[in-house]
N, CA, C and O atoms as CSV, one atom per row, in Angstrom:
chain,resi,resn,atom,element,x,y,z
A,1,MET,N,N,81.521,165.174,56.956
A,1,MET,CA,C,80.158,165.736,57.764
A,1,MET,C,C,79.409,166.524,56.853
A,1,MET,O,O,78.321,166.081,56.485
A,2,GLU,N,N,79.932,167.955,56.297
A,2,GLU,CA,C,78.720,168.409,55.055
A,2,GLU,C,C,78.578,167.665,54.226
A,2,GLU,O,O,77.369,167.437,54.177
A,3,ARG,N,N,79.252,166.925,53.259
A,3,ARG,CA,C,78.898,165.886,52.180
A,3,ARG,C,C,77.453,165.074,52.752
A,3,ARG,O,O,76.393,164.985,52.131
A,4,LEU,N,N,77.765,164.511,54.144
A,4,LEU,CA,C,76.686,163.706,54.818
A,4,LEU,C,C,75.327,164.578,54.832
A,4,LEU,O,O,74.299,164.420,54.173
A,5,LEU,N,N,75.596,165.366,55.615
A,5,LEU,CA,C,74.757,166.620,55.849
A,5,LEU,C,C,73.604,167.021,54.468
A,5,LEU,O,O,72.383,167.176,54.475
A,6,ARG,N,N,74.369,167.078,53.631
A,6,ARG,CA,C,74.168,167.906,52.210
A,6,ARG,C,C,72.875,166.717,51.666
A,6,ARG,O,O,71.709,167.050,51.456
A,7,LEU,N,N,73.482,165.136,51.494
A,7,LEU,CA,C,72.960,163.741,51.260
A,7,LEU,C,C,71.904,163.321,51.821
A,7,LEU,O,O,70.996,162.732,51.234
A,8,LYS,N,N,71.942,163.640,53.233
A,8,LYS,CA,C,70.477,163.584,53.869
A,8,LYS,C,C,69.607,164.637,53.855
A,8,LYS,O,O,68.381,164.544,53.918
A,9,GLY,N,N,70.389,165.855,53.754
A,9,GLY,CA,C,68.972,167.151,53.393
A,9,GLY,C,C,68.884,167.416,55.177
A,9,GLY,O,O,67.792,167.812,55.585
A,10,ARG,N,N,69.490,167.302,55.741
A,10,ARG,CA,C,70.094,167.308,57.008
A,10,ARG,C,C,70.376,168.872,57.604
A,10,ARG,O,O,71.116,169.577,56.918
A,11,SER,N,N,69.774,169.484,58.945
A,11,SER,CA,C,70.302,170.727,58.948
A,11,SER,C,C,71.508,170.529,60.127
A,11,SER,O,O,71.397,169.528,60.834
A,12,VAL,N,N,72.710,171.481,60.384
A,12,VAL,CA,C,73.836,170.997,61.271
A,12,VAL,C,C,73.201,171.001,62.662
A,12,VAL,O,O,73.577,170.233,63.548
A,13,THR,N,N,71.799,172.283,62.882
A,13,THR,CA,C,71.342,172.172,63.967
A,13,THR,C,C,70.799,170.836,64.192
A,13,THR,O,O,71.099,170.319,65.268
A,14,GLN,N,N,70.267,170.361,63.617
A,14,GLN,CA,C,69.872,168.980,64.082
A,14,GLN,C,C,70.552,167.830,65.319
A,14,GLN,O,O,69.933,167.263,66.220
A,15,GLY,N,N,71.971,167.745,64.994
A,15,GLY,CA,C,73.074,167.092,65.428
A,15,GLY,C,C,72.970,165.762,65.181
A,15,GLY,O,O,71.867,165.254,64.978
A,16,LEU,N,N,74.119,165.044,65.169
A,16,LEU,CA,C,74.216,163.468,64.730
A,16,LEU,C,C,74.383,162.540,66.378
A,16,LEU,O,O,74.420,162.911,67.552
A,17,ILE,N,N,74.435,161.508,65.847
A,17,ILE,CA,C,74.475,160.358,67.386
A,17,ILE,C,C,75.229,159.241,66.490
A,17,ILE,O,O,75.109,158.626,65.431
A,18,LEU,N,N,76.726,159.484,68.446
A,18,LEU,CA,C,78.142,158.752,67.740
A,18,LEU,C,C,77.120,157.358,68.143
A,18,LEU,O,O,76.094,157.336,68.823
A,19,LEU,N,N,77.929,156.100,67.354
A,19,LEU,CA,C,78.214,155.041,67.596
A,19,LEU,C,C,79.752,154.579,68.339
A,19,LEU,O,O,80.763,155.280,68.347
A,20,ALA,N,N,79.597,153.134,68.976
A,20,ALA,CA,C,81.381,153.349,69.551
A,20,ALA,C,C,80.907,151.565,69.525
A,20,ALA,O,O,79.792,151.098,69.292
A,21,ALA,N,N,81.929,150.986,69.785
A,21,ALA,CA,C,81.999,149.682,70.463
A,21,ALA,C,C,82.753,149.972,71.602
A,21,ALA,O,O,83.506,149.015,71.781
A,22,GLY,N,N,82.939,150.928,72.562
A,22,GLY,CA,C,82.861,150.698,73.748
A,22,GLY,C,C,83.000,152.395,74.500
A,22,GLY,O,O,82.988,153.327,73.696
A,23,TRP,N,N,83.093,152.645,75.613
A,23,TRP,CA,C,82.691,153.729,76.165
A,23,TRP,C,C,83.674,154.361,75.731
A,23,TRP,O,O,83.440,155.323,75.001
A,24,ALA,N,N,85.467,153.911,76.140
A,24,ALA,CA,C,86.160,154.857,75.738
A,24,ALA,C,C,86.110,155.632,74.934
A,24,ALA,O,O,86.173,156.829,75.213
A,25,ASP,N,N,85.979,155.177,73.660
A,25,ASP,CA,C,85.624,156.031,72.151
A,25,ASP,C,C,84.574,157.148,71.846
A,25,ASP,O,O,84.434,157.746,70.779
A,26,LEU,N,N,83.598,157.365,73.437
A,26,LEU,CA,C,82.964,157.956,73.908
A,26,LEU,C,C,83.602,159.354,74.345
A,26,LEU,O,O,83.345,160.532,74.095
A,27,VAL,N,N,84.669,158.596,75.206
A,27,VAL,CA,C,84.800,159.828,76.557
A,27,VAL,C,C,85.171,161.135,75.871
A,27,VAL,O,O,84.213,161.889,76.043
A,28,PRO,N,N,85.929,161.626,75.313
A,28,PRO,CA,C,86.974,162.894,74.077
A,28,PRO,C,C,85.500,163.915,73.870
A,28,PRO,O,O,85.687,165.125,73.740
A,29,PHE,N,N,83.800,163.274,73.845
A,29,PHE,CA,C,82.857,163.815,72.900
A,29,PHE,C,C,82.107,164.109,74.684
A,29,PHE,O,O,80.922,164.128,74.348
A,30,MET,N,N,82.090,164.262,75.758
A,30,MET,CA,C,81.381,164.171,76.685
A,30,MET,C,C,82.416,165.088,78.011
A,30,MET,O,O,83.630,165.260,78.122
A,31,SER,N,N,81.670,165.355,78.540
A,31,SER,CA,C,81.617,165.922,79.930
A,31,SER,C,C,81.691,164.978,80.677
A,31,SER,O,O,81.259,163.942,80.171
A,32,PRO,N,N,82.246,164.844,82.196
A,32,PRO,CA,C,82.023,164.249,83.094
A,32,PRO,C,C,80.413,163.893,83.537
A,32,PRO,O,O,79.467,164.678,83.603
A,33,LEU,N,N,80.438,162.582,83.787
A,33,LEU,CA,C,78.816,162.138,83.975
A,33,LEU,C,C,79.355,161.652,86.074
A,33,LEU,O,O,80.278,160.957,86.499
A,34,PRO,N,N,78.060,162.563,86.951
A,34,PRO,CA,C,77.914,161.364,88.372
A,34,PRO,C,C,77.842,160.186,87.989
A,34,PRO,O,O,77.373,159.680,86.969
A,35,VAL,N,N,78.532,159.614,89.218
A,35,VAL,CA,C,78.558,158.204,89.089
A,35,VAL,C,C,77.399,157.402,88.706
A,35,VAL,O,O,77.558,156.497,87.887
A,36,ALA,N,N,75.855,157.718,89.383
A,36,ALA,CA,C,75.271,157.166,89.151
A,36,ALA,C,C,74.389,157.313,87.910
A,36,ALA,O,O,73.527,156.468,87.668
A,37,GLU,N,N,74.633,158.584,86.962
A,37,GLU,CA,C,73.782,158.456,85.764
A,37,GLU,C,C,74.567,157.735,84.928
A,37,GLU,O,O,74.068,157.333,83.877
A,38,ARG,N,N,76.129,157.398,85.283
A,38,ARG,CA,C,77.336,157.003,84.344
A,38,ARG,C,C,77.240,155.588,84.366
A,38,ARG,O,O,77.596,154.966,83.365
A,39,ASP,N,N,76.716,154.858,85.585
A,39,ASP,CA,C,76.449,153.405,86.080
A,39,ASP,C,C,74.898,153.267,85.058
A,39,ASP,O,O,74.656,152.108,84.721
A,40,ARG,N,N,74.076,154.134,84.664
A,40,ARG,CA,C,72.551,153.548,84.354
A,40,ARG,C,C,72.983,153.209,83.227
A,40,ARG,O,O,72.810,152.126,82.668
A,41,VAL,N,N,73.670,154.291,82.781
A,41,VAL,CA,C,73.828,154.186,81.089
A,41,VAL,C,C,74.665,152.724,80.515
A,41,VAL,O,O,74.268,151.981,79.618
A,42,LEU,N,N,75.683,152.611,81.174
A,42,LEU,CA,C,76.727,151.914,80.850
A,42,LEU,C,C,76.077,150.139,81.663
A,42,LEU,O,O,76.630,149.043,81.563
A,43,ALA,N,N,75.450,150.305,82.021
A,43,ALA,CA,C,74.251,149.075,82.279
A,43,ALA,C,C,73.360,148.917,81.222
A,43,ALA,O,O,72.879,147.829,81.538
A,44,SER,N,N,72.937,149.157,80.439
A,44,SER,CA,C,71.692,149.062,79.178
A,44,SER,C,C,73.058,149.087,77.880
A,44,SER,O,O,72.852,148.980,76.672
A,45,TRP,N,N,74.229,149.233,78.445
A,45,TRP,CA,C,75.148,148.838,76.808
A,45,TRP,C,C,76.256,147.579,76.978
A,45,TRP,O,O,76.560,147.204,78.110
A,46,PRO,N,N,76.705,147.099,76.060
A,46,PRO,CA,C,75.952,147.362,74.835
A,46,PRO,C,C,74.562,146.973,74.111
A,46,PRO,O,O,74.035,145.863,74.047
A,47,GLY,N,N,74.132,148.172,73.598
A,47,GLY,CA,C,72.532,147.383,73.257
A,47,GLY,C,C,71.821,148.817,72.630
A,47,GLY,O,O,72.240,149.970,72.725
A,48,ALA,N,N,70.795,148.387,72.069
A,48,ALA,CA,C,70.170,149.280,71.216
A,48,ALA,C,C,69.176,150.405,72.084
A,48,ALA,O,O,67.963,150.412,72.297
A,49,ILE,N,N,70.326,151.383,72.494
A,49,ILE,CA,C,69.442,152.679,73.482
A,49,ILE,C,C,70.478,153.394,72.612
A,49,ILE,O,O,71.452,152.899,72.046
A,50,THR,N,N,70.003,154.833,72.628
A,50,THR,CA,C,70.739,156.111,72.758
A,50,THR,C,C,70.724,157.115,73.989
A,50,THR,O,O,69.643,157.453,74.469
A,51,TRP,N,N,71.592,157.459,74.358
A,51,TRP,CA,C,71.505,158.368,75.263
A,51,TRP,C,C,72.173,159.526,75.031
A,51,TRP,O,O,73.320,159.508,74.585
A,52,LEU,N,N,71.253,161.122,75.424
A,52,LEU,CA,C,71.880,161.879,75.772
A,52,LEU,C,C,72.735,162.377,76.998
A,52,LEU,O,O,72.283,162.346,78.142
A,53,LEU,N,N,74.110,162.878,76.667
A,53,LEU,CA,C,74.807,163.080,77.706
A,53,LEU,C,C,75.194,164.151,77.901
A,53,LEU,O,O,74.969,164.803,76.881
A,54,PRO,N,N,75.910,165.060,79.027
A,54,PRO,CA,C,76.866,166.469,78.813
A,54,PRO,C,C,77.415,166.422,77.524
A,54,PRO,O,O,77.574,165.247,77.191
A,55,ALA,N,N,77.764,167.202,76.678
A,55,ALA,CA,C,78.527,167.396,75.465
A,55,ALA,C,C,80.345,168.348,75.903
A,55,ALA,O,O,80.700,169.482,76.224
A,56,SER,N,N,80.753,167.503,75.737
A,56,SER,CA,C,82.402,168.229,75.687
A,56,SER,C,C,82.363,169.321,74.978
A,56,SER,O,O,81.783,169.484,73.904
A,57,PRO,N,N,83.282,170.434,75.869
A,57,PRO,CA,C,83.020,172.097,75.348
A,57,PRO,C,C,83.845,171.896,73.783
A,57,PRO,O,O,83.796,172.645,72.808
A,58,GLN,N,N,84.468,170.830,73.927
A,58,GLN,CA,C,84.973,170.102,72.409
A,58,GLN,C,C,84.036,169.727,71.287
A,58,GLN,O,O,84.241,170.036,70.113
A,59,ALA,N,N,83.165,169.153,71.649
A,59,ALA,CA,C,82.633,168.249,70.573
A,59,ALA,C,C,82.143,169.263,69.844
A,59,ALA,O,O,81.889,170.383,70.287
A,60,PRO,N,N,81.955,168.784,68.378
A,60,PRO,CA,C,81.643,169.541,66.953
A,60,PRO,C,C,80.123,169.927,67.053
A,60,PRO,O,O,79.282,169.147,67.502
A,61,LEU,N,N,79.768,171.488,66.496
A,61,LEU,CA,C,78.597,171.506,66.587
A,61,LEU,C,C,77.593,170.743,65.809
A,61,LEU,O,O,76.448,170.495,66.186
A,62,TRP,N,N,78.317,170.280,64.311
A,62,TRP,CA,C,77.550,169.254,63.832
A,62,TRP,C,C,77.335,167.766,64.491
A,62,TRP,O,O,76.841,166.804,63.903
A,63,LEU,N,N,77.743,167.785,65.637
A,63,LEU,CA,C,77.521,166.744,66.721
A,63,LEU,C,C,76.253,166.940,67.650
A,63,LEU,O,O,75.222,166.288,67.812
A,64,THR,N,N,76.804,168.215,68.240
A,64,THR,CA,C,75.531,168.222,69.307
A,64,THR,C,C,74.579,169.352,68.911
A,64,THR,O,O,74.272,170.213,69.735
A,65,GLY,N,N,73.954,169.361,67.247
A,65,GLY,CA,C,73.756,170.542,66.994
A,65,GLY,C,C,73.719,172.091,67.441
A,65,GLY,O,O,72.830,172.898,67.167
A,66,GLY,N,N,75.065,172.356,68.306
A,66,GLY,CA,C,74.561,173.788,69.111
A,66,GLY,C,C,74.113,173.030,70.350
A,66,GLY,O,O,75.178,173.176,70.949
A,67,GLY,N,N,73.472,172.431,71.082
A,67,GLY,CA,C,72.597,172.347,72.135
A,67,GLY,C,C,74.297,171.619,72.933
A,67,GLY,O,O,75.406,171.453,72.426
A,68,ASP,N,N,73.853,171.390,74.116
A,68,ASP,CA,C,74.355,171.244,75.033
A,68,ASP,C,C,74.596,169.675,75.430
A,68,ASP,O,O,75.255,169.438,76.443
A,69,ARG,N,N,74.171,168.801,74.793
A,69,ARG,CA,C,74.019,167.351,75.110
A,69,ARG,C,C,74.362,166.820,73.491
A,69,ARG,O,O,73.990,167.433,72.491
A,70,VAL,N,N,75.393,165.155,73.477
A,70,VAL,CA,C,75.838,164.829,72.637
A,70,VAL,C,C,74.835,163.660,72.625
A,70,VAL,O,O,74.378,163.271,73.700
A,71,ALA,N,N,74.482,163.101,71.515
A,71,ALA,CA,C,73.578,161.440,71.922
A,71,ALA,C,C,74.873,160.301,70.962
A,71,ALA,O,O,75.471,160.264,69.886
A,72,VAL,N,N,74.718,159.463,72.342
A,72,VAL,CA,C,75.849,158.359,72.177
A,72,VAL,C,C,75.043,156.897,72.220
A,72,VAL,O,O,73.952,156.699,72.755
A,73,ARG,N,N,75.821,155.987,71.557
A,73,ARG,CA,C,75.184,154.527,71.987
A,73,ARG,C,C,76.611,153.579,71.633
A,73,ARG,O,O,77.516,153.955,70.889
A,74,VAL,N,N,76.569,152.533,72.214
A,74,VAL,CA,C,77.678,151.663,72.445
A,74,VAL,C,C,77.051,150.381,71.732
A,74,VAL,O,O,76.559,149.437,72.351
A,75,THR,N,N,77.118,150.456,70.663
A,75,THR,CA,C,76.034,149.031,69.826
A,75,THR,C,C,76.355,147.392,70.063
A,75,THR,O,O,77.387,146.798,69.751
A,76,ALA,N,N,75.443,146.979,70.554
A,76,ALA,CA,C,75.572,145.364,70.510
A,76,ALA,C,C,75.652,144.535,69.062
A,76,ALA,O,O,75.881,143.339,68.885
A,77,HIS,N,N,75.368,145.655,68.026
A,77,HIS,CA,C,75.171,145.040,66.918
A,77,HIS,C,C,76.756,144.389,66.167
A,77,HIS,O,O,77.585,145.294,66.070
A,78,PRO,N,N,77.094,143.471,65.822
A,78,PRO,CA,C,78.150,142.664,65.726
A,78,PRO,C,C,79.147,143.602,64.338
A,78,PRO,O,O,80.325,143.905,64.530
A,79,MET,N,N,78.407,143.941,63.012
A,79,MET,CA,C,79.414,143.949,62.320
A,79,MET,C,C,78.951,145.928,62.387
A,79,MET,O,O,79.490,146.559,61.477
A,80,ALA,N,N,78.230,146.613,63.169
A,80,ALA,CA,C,78.051,147.847,63.830
A,80,ALA,C,C,79.792,148.374,64.153
A,80,ALA,O,O,80.524,149.161,63.554
A,81,ALA,N,N,80.030,147.362,65.604
A,81,ALA,CA,C,80.897,147.322,66.315
A,81,ALA,C,C,81.996,147.188,65.693
A,81,ALA,O,O,82.667,148.220,65.671
A,82,ALA,N,N,82.529,146.119,65.070
A,82,ALA,CA,C,83.904,145.786,64.271
A,82,ALA,C,C,83.828,147.265,63.325
A,82,ALA,O,O,84.335,148.113,64.060
A,83,LEU,N,N,83.549,147.714,62.445
A,83,LEU,CA,C,83.222,148.741,61.882
A,83,LEU,C,C,84.217,149.975,62.632
A,83,LEU,O,O,85.090,150.699,62.154
A,84,CYS,N,N,83.677,149.856,63.964
A,84,CYS,CA,C,84.037,151.229,64.945
A,84,CYS,C,C,85.335,150.790,65.765
A,84,CYS,O,O,86.011,151.627,66.363
A,85,ARG,N,N,85.702,149.181,65.757
A,85,ARG,CA,C,86.661,148.627,66.133
A,85,ARG,C,C,88.099,148.698,65.256
A,85,ARG,O,O,89.240,148.814,65.704
A,86,ALA,N,N,87.514,148.553,63.403
A,86,ALA,CA,C,88.792,148.729,62.514
A,86,ALA,C,C,89.104,150.510,62.314
A,86,ALA,O,O,90.151,150.966,61.856
A,87,CYS,N,N,87.714,151.473,62.861
A,87,CYS,CA,C,88.445,152.575,62.550
A,87,CYS,C,C,88.900,152.894,63.821
A,87,CYS,O,O,90.007,153.430,63.884
A,88,GLY,N,N,88.252,152.668,64.914
A,88,GLY,CA,C,89.942,152.713,66.143
A,88,GLY,C,C,88.896,154.042,66.386
A,88,GLY,O,O,89.554,155.067,66.215
A,89,LYS,N,N,87.743,154.293,66.665
A,89,LYS,CA,C,86.806,155.629,66.855
A,89,LYS,C,C,85.416,155.456,66.724
A,89,LYS,O,O,85.095,154.613,65.887
A,90,ALA,N,N,84.256,156.178,67.484
A,90,ALA,CA,C,83.042,156.440,67.315
A,90,ALA,C,C,82.599,157.111,65.965
A,90,ALA,O,O,82.925,158.294,65.869
A,91,LEU,N,N,81.885,156.547,64.862
A,91,LEU,CA,C,81.518,156.453,63.802
A,91,LEU,C,C,79.814,157.127,63.953
A,91,LEU,O,O,78.933,156.695,64.697
A,92,VAL,N,N,79.737,158.154,63.109
A,92,VAL,CA,C,78.379,159.153,63.175
A,92,VAL,C,C,77.186,157.816,62.442
A,92,VAL,O,O,77.291,157.098,61.448
A,93,SER,N,N,76.149,157.954,63.453
A,93,SER,CA,C,74.952,156.878,63.145
A,93,SER,C,C,73.616,157.463,62.744
A,93,SER,O,O,72.867,158.204,63.380
A,94,THR,N,N,73.483,156.861,61.326
A,94,THR,CA,C,72.132,157.709,61.136
A,94,THR,C,C,71.834,156.915,59.857
A,94,THR,O,O,72.505,156.454,58.934
A,95,SER,N,N,70.585,156.953,60.186
A,95,SER,CA,C,69.645,156.171,58.804
A,95,SER,C,C,69.924,156.159,57.703
A,95,SER,O,O,70.556,157.155,57.351
A,96,ALA,N,N,69.650,155.154,56.659
A,96,ALA,CA,C,69.809,155.275,55.338
A,96,ALA,C,C,68.756,156.021,54.389
A,96,ALA,O,O,68.407,155.496,53.331
A,97,ASN,N,N,68.300,157.171,54.773
A,97,ASN,CA,C,67.433,158.049,54.372
A,97,ASN,C,C,67.495,159.549,54.246
A,97,ASN,O,O,68.049,160.114,55.190
A,98,ARG,N,N,67.053,160.288,53.300
A,98,ARG,CA,C,66.326,161.844,53.260
A,98,ARG,C,C,65.792,161.808,54.405
A,98,ARG,O,O,65.211,160.877,54.964
A,99,SER,N,N,66.172,163.707,55.026
A,99,SER,CA,C,65.767,163.331,56.443
A,99,SER,C,C,64.025,163.653,55.968
A,99,SER,O,O,63.533,164.042,54.908
A,100,GLY,N,N,63.460,163.304,57.219
A,100,GLY,CA,C,61.741,163.049,57.017
A,100,GLY,C,C,61.451,162.204,56.191
A,100,GLY,O,O,60.310,162.488,55.826
A,101,GLN,N,N,61.914,161.016,55.481
A,101,GLN,CA,C,61.297,159.936,54.975
A,101,GLN,C,C,61.735,158.860,55.802
A,101,GLN,O,O,62.722,159.071,56.508
A,102,PRO,N,N,60.990,157.363,55.856
A,102,PRO,CA,C,61.111,156.350,56.070
A,102,PRO,C,C,62.565,155.981,55.909
A,102,PRO,O,O,62.944,156.602,54.916
A,103,PRO,N,N,63.550,155.284,56.392
A,103,PRO,CA,C,64.961,154.592,56.284
A,103,PRO,C,C,64.540,153.931,55.571
A,103,PRO,O,O,63.429,153.416,55.448
A,104,ALA,N,N,65.530,153.893,54.970
A,104,ALA,CA,C,65.983,152.509,53.403
A,104,ALA,C,C,66.512,151.155,54.264
A,104,ALA,O,O,67.544,151.250,54.929
A,105,ARG,N,N,65.663,149.740,54.210
A,105,ARG,CA,C,65.892,148.495,55.488
A,105,ARG,C,C,66.688,147.703,54.429
A,105,ARG,O,O,67.009,146.603,54.879
A,106,SER,N,N,67.058,147.890,53.311
A,106,SER,CA,C,68.403,146.634,52.766
A,106,SER,C,C,68.951,147.598,51.475
A,106,SER,O,O,68.489,148.520,50.804
A,107,ALA,N,N,70.268,146.793,51.541
A,107,ALA,CA,C,71.105,147.546,50.384
A,107,ALA,C,C,70.317,147.939,48.738
A,107,ALA,O,O,70.711,148.790,47.941
A,108,LEU,N,N,69.228,147.100,48.600
A,108,LEU,CA,C,68.571,147.617,47.179
A,108,LEU,C,C,67.580,148.723,47.723
A,108,LEU,O,O,67.292,149.577,46.885
A,109,ALA,N,N,67.060,148.852,48.854
A,109,ALA,CA,C,66.451,150.155,48.884
A,109,ALA,C,C,67.673,151.291,48.953
A,109,ALA,O,O,67.351,152.420,48.582
A,110,VAL,N,N,68.534,151.165,49.231
A,110,VAL,CA,C,69.381,152.164,50.056
A,110,VAL,C,C,70.073,153.324,47.985
A,110,VAL,O,O,70.175,154.486,47.591
A,111,ARG,N,N,70.316,151.832,47.423
A,111,ARG,CA,C,70.779,151.926,46.142
A,111,ARG,C,C,69.645,152.942,45.470
A,111,ARG,O,O,69.795,154.082,45.030
A,112,ARG,N,N,68.816,152.360,45.528
A,112,ARG,CA,C,67.208,153.009,45.193
A,112,ARG,C,C,67.049,154.494,45.671
A,112,ARG,O,O,66.974,155.317,44.759
A,113,ARG,N,N,66.987,154.946,46.894
A,113,ARG,CA,C,67.164,156.241,47.365
A,113,ARG,C,C,68.414,157.381,47.390
A,113,ARG,O,O,68.358,158.474,47.955
A,114,PHE,N,N,69.101,157.052,46.930
A,114,PHE,CA,C,70.680,157.754,45.962
A,114,PHE,C,C,70.777,157.610,44.992
A,114,PHE,O,O,70.369,156.693,44.278
A,115,LEU,N,N,71.441,158.653,44.730
A,115,LEU,CA,C,71.850,158.195,43.388
A,115,LEU,C,C,73.073,158.174,42.706
A,115,LEU,O,O,73.886,158.991,43.139
A,116,PRO,N,N,73.481,157.411,41.673
A,116,PRO,CA,C,74.454,156.172,41.709
A,116,PRO,C,C,76.110,157.835,41.650
A,116,PRO,O,O,76.320,158.886,41.045
A,117,GLY,N,N,76.813,156.921,42.776
A,117,GLY,CA,C,78.060,157.990,42.955
A,117,GLY,C,C,78.163,158.810,44.279
A,117,GLY,O,O,79.172,159.385,44.687
A,118,THR,N,N,76.879,158.759,44.907
A,118,THR,CA,C,76.458,159.862,46.274
A,118,THR,C,C,77.225,159.028,47.067
A,118,THR,O,O,78.000,159.613,47.823
A,119,LEU,N,N,77.217,157.599,47.106
A,119,LEU,CA,C,77.877,157.105,48.131
A,119,LEU,C,C,78.964,156.030,47.987
A,119,LEU,O,O,79.035,155.069,47.221
A,120,ASP,N,N,79.931,156.548,49.112
A,120,ASP,CA,C,81.515,155.667,48.951
A,120,ASP,C,C,80.994,154.226,48.679
A,120,ASP,O,O,81.400,153.619,47.688
A,121,VAL,N,N,80.027,153.622,49.613
A,121,VAL,CA,C,80.309,152.196,50.129
A,121,VAL,C,C,78.652,151.638,50.463
A,121,VAL,O,O,77.693,152.408,50.409
A,122,ILE,N,N,78.588,150.858,50.648
A,122,ILE,CA,C,76.542,149.950,51.016
A,122,ILE,C,C,77.461,148.724,51.502
A,122,ILE,O,O,77.938,147.883,50.740
A,123,LEU,N,N,77.625,148.759,52.866
A,123,LEU,CA,C,78.244,147.598,53.823
A,123,LEU,C,C,77.002,146.543,53.962
A,123,LEU,O,O,76.263,146.602,54.945
A,124,HIS,N,N,76.806,145.564,52.914
A,124,HIS,CA,C,76.072,144.461,53.133
A,124,HIS,C,C,75.538,143.493,54.822
A,124,HIS,O,O,76.395,142.794,55.364
A,125,GLY,N,N,74.722,143.553,55.179
A,125,GLY,CA,C,74.816,142.608,56.921
A,125,GLY,C,C,73.324,142.706,56.653
A,125,GLY,O,O,72.662,143.147,55.714
A,126,ALA,N,N,72.966,141.999,58.095
A,126,ALA,CA,C,71.541,141.715,58.516
A,126,ALA,C,C,71.410,143.420,59.730
A,126,ALA,O,O,72.371,144.031,60.198
A,127,LEU,N,N,70.225,143.684,59.878
A,127,LEU,CA,C,69.783,144.897,60.642
A,127,LEU,C,C,69.701,144.382,62.510
A,127,LEU,O,O,69.723,143.269,63.034
A,128,GLY,N,N,69.653,145.076,62.798
A,128,GLY,CA,C,69.731,145.052,64.396
A,128,GLY,C,C,68.392,144.349,64.911
A,128,GLY,O,O,68.450,143.911,66.060
A,129,GLY,N,N,67.145,144.178,64.185
A,129,GLY,CA,C,66.251,143.476,65.090
A,129,GLY,C,C,64.886,144.499,65.035
A,129,GLY,O,O,63.749,144.030,64.992
A,130,LEU,N,N,65.217,146.242,65.043
A,130,LEU,CA,C,64.226,146.910,66.104
A,130,LEU,C,C,63.445,146.998,65.033
A,130,LEU,O,O,63.993,146.639,63.991
A,131,SER,N,N,62.164,147.417,64.933
A,131,SER,CA,C,61.415,147.823,64.194
A,131,SER,C,C,61.018,149.341,63.755
A,131,SER,O,O,60.526,149.770,62.712
A,132,ARG,N,N,61.429,149.993,64.972
A,132,ARG,CA,C,61.826,151.814,64.986
A,132,ARG,C,C,63.321,151.916,65.350
A,132,ARG,O,O,64.202,151.066,65.478
A,133,PRO,N,N,63.296,153.097,65.458
A,133,PRO,CA,C,65.079,153.364,65.666
A,133,PRO,C,C,65.121,153.485,67.032
A,133,PRO,O,O,64.261,153.198,67.865
A,134,THR,N,N,66.057,153.875,67.145
A,134,THR,CA,C,66.482,153.018,68.843
A,134,THR,C,C,65.934,154.648,69.836
A,134,THR,O,O,65.933,155.820,69.461
A,135,PRO,N,N,65.504,154.000,71.235
A,135,PRO,CA,C,65.331,154.882,72.322
A,135,PRO,C,C,66.325,155.597,72.302
A,135,PRO,O,O,67.463,155.187,72.076
A,136,ILE,N,N,65.902,157.161,72.622
A,136,ILE,CA,C,66.525,158.222,72.815
A,136,ILE,C,C,66.397,158.701,74.423
A,136,ILE,O,O,65.205,158.911,74.647
A,137,ARG,N,N,67.126,158.919,75.483
A,137,ARG,CA,C,66.473,159.281,76.586
A,137,ARG,C,C,68.356,159.843,76.866
A,137,ARG,O,O,69.542,159.660,76.590
A,138,ASP,N,N,67.138,160.778,77.779
A,138,ASP,CA,C,68.391,161.991,78.681
A,138,ASP,C,C,68.729,161.427,79.695
A,138,ASP,O,O,67.866,161.148,80.528
A,139,ALA,N,N,69.970,161.126,79.894
A,139,ALA,CA,C,71.075,160.841,80.992
A,139,ALA,C,C,70.294,161.601,82.371
A,139,ALA,O,O,69.684,161.113,83.322
A,140,VAL,N,N,70.598,162.920,82.021
A,140,VAL,CA,C,70.576,164.023,83.230
A,140,VAL,C,C,69.016,163.614,83.763
A,140,VAL,O,O,68.647,163.037,84.785
A,141,THR,N,N,68.471,164.022,82.924
A,141,THR,CA,C,66.731,164.406,83.345
A,141,THR,C,C,65.675,162.913,83.498
A,141,THR,O,O,64.660,162.917,84.194
A,142,GLY,N,N,65.999,162.087,82.962
A,142,GLY,CA,C,65.839,161.051,82.548
A,142,GLY,C,C,64.569,160.622,81.621
A,142,GLY,O,O,64.014,159.557,81.349
A,143,VAL,N,N,64.399,161.943,81.286
A,143,VAL,CA,C,63.067,162.397,79.839
A,143,VAL,C,C,63.455,160.912,78.545
A,143,VAL,O,O,64.466,160.704,77.875
A,144,TRP,N,N,62.650,160.440,78.607
A,144,TRP,CA,C,62.836,159.806,76.886
A,144,TRP,C,C,62.083,160.884,75.994
A,144,TRP,O,O,61.066,161.561,76.145
A,145,LEU,N,N,63.211,160.713,74.819
A,145,LEU,CA,C,63.078,161.691,73.879
A,145,LEU,C,C,62.316,160.751,72.492
A,145,LEU,O,O,61.524,161.310,71.733
A,146,ARG,N,N,62.621,159.594,72.366
A,146,ARG,CA,C,61.937,159.089,71.523
A,146,ARG,C,C,61.748,157.332,72.383
A,146,ARG,O,O,62.653,156.825,73.046
A,147,ARG,N,N,60.668,156.819,72.193
A,147,ARG,CA,C,60.537,155.294,72.746
A,147,ARG,C,C,60.251,154.472,71.680
A,147,ARG,O,O,60.105,153.262,71.855
C-alpha cells in the first residue's frame, strides 16, 4: 500500500475504496450495520455506487484514512469482479492517476502517465461506462459525498 500511495502521490489520511465481487469479502472491514441500512446498500449492488459504512476496529489506517468509515463497493464490472474472485478477496480500487489529476482512461494513457517499471501490470479491458467516478454515499447518514 505504501508503494501505491507513493505512486499516486496520495496521503494515507485520505483512505481508499475497497472493491469486491460480493458482500462477504467486505465484511471483515466493516462493523455490523442495522438491517435497514444493510438492505439499502445491498439493493444497490452489484453496481456503480460506493458506500461509506462503519469501519471495523481492525480496518487498517490506509483504508479508512483514520476515520470511522470504510468506503466499499460490490462491482458490476465483469473484469473487476473476476479479478476479485481470482484473488479470493476485496481489492483496493483507485483511478489510474496521480492525486489531483484526471484519471487515465486507456492503457496507453496509463503508460504515458507513469514511468516505465513503476507498474507491475496494466489490465486491458473496457471501462465501466461512467464518465465520472462512482457516486459515494454514507449509509448511516444518507449524505452524498460525491454524485
